[in-house]
C-alpha positions in Angstrom: 19.8 -1.9 1.3 16.9 -3.7 3.0 14.3 -0.9 1.6 15.6 -1.4 -1.8 15.3 -5.2 -2.0 11.7 -5.2 -0.5 10.7 -2.5 -3.0 12.2 -4.3 -6.1 10.5 -7.4 -4.9 7.0 -6.1 -4.2 4.7 -7.0 -6.9 2.4 -4.3 -6.2 2.0 -1.3 -8.5 4.4 1.5 -7.7 3.7 5.1 -7.7 1.9 8.0 -6.3 -1.8 7.7 -5.6 -4.4 10.2 -6.3 -7.6 8.5 -5.5 -7.0 5.3 -7.7 -8.9 2.1 -6.8 -5.7 0.1 -7.1 -3.1 -0.5 -4.4 0.0 1.4 -5.0 3.4 1.9 -2.7 5.9 5.0 -3.4 9.0 5.9 -1.5 7.2 9.1 0.0 10.3 11.0 0.9 11.7 10.8 -2.4 8.3 12.5 -3.9 7.4 15.0 -1.3 10.6 16.1 0.2 13.4 15.1 -2.6 15.4 18.2 -1.2 15.6 16.6 2.2 16.6 13.2 1.2 19.5 14.3 -1.0 21.5 16.5 1.0 23.3 16.0 4.3 21.5 19.1 5.8 18.2 17.9 4.6 19.0 14.3 6.1 19.9 15.9 9.5 16.6 17.9 9.4 14.6 14.5 8.9 16.9 13.1 11.6 15.9 15.7 14.0 12.3 15.5 13.2 12.4 11.7 13.7 11.6 11.0 10.0 12.9 8.0 8.3 14.0 9.0 4.5 13.0 5.5 3.7 9.4 6.0 4.5 6.9 4.4 2.3 3.7 5.2 1.6 1.0 2.3 0.9 -2.4 3.3 -0.6 -4.8 0.4 -0.2 -7.0 -0.1 -3.1 -10.0 -2.2 -3.5 -8.3 -5.4 -4.2 -9.2 -8.2 -1.6 -6.9 -7.5 1.5 -5.4 -11.2 1.3 -3.7 -10.4 -2.1 -2.4 -7.3 -0.5 -1.0 -9.1 2.6 0.3 -11.8 0.3 2.2 -9.5 -1.8 3.8 -7.6 1.0 4.6 -11.0 2.7 6.3 -12.1 -0.5 8.5 -9.0 -0.4 9.6 -9.4 3.1 10.4 -13.0 2.9 
């Protein structure tokens, strides 16, 4: 799907962030709520809560903002 293409094309580092100075992006629901995104009941619960299972978490680091915006734009193109 579209999320996978975007995520794979994105040249930003990927992984969970724990106070890093580098920008990182991760598929948040798969890290925080794996049980919900892997079962029909969990997906129904997310839907009822109006939460998208494809939610990404972008933790912005100390790089120039133009570099981050450029990387996001390239992945969306």
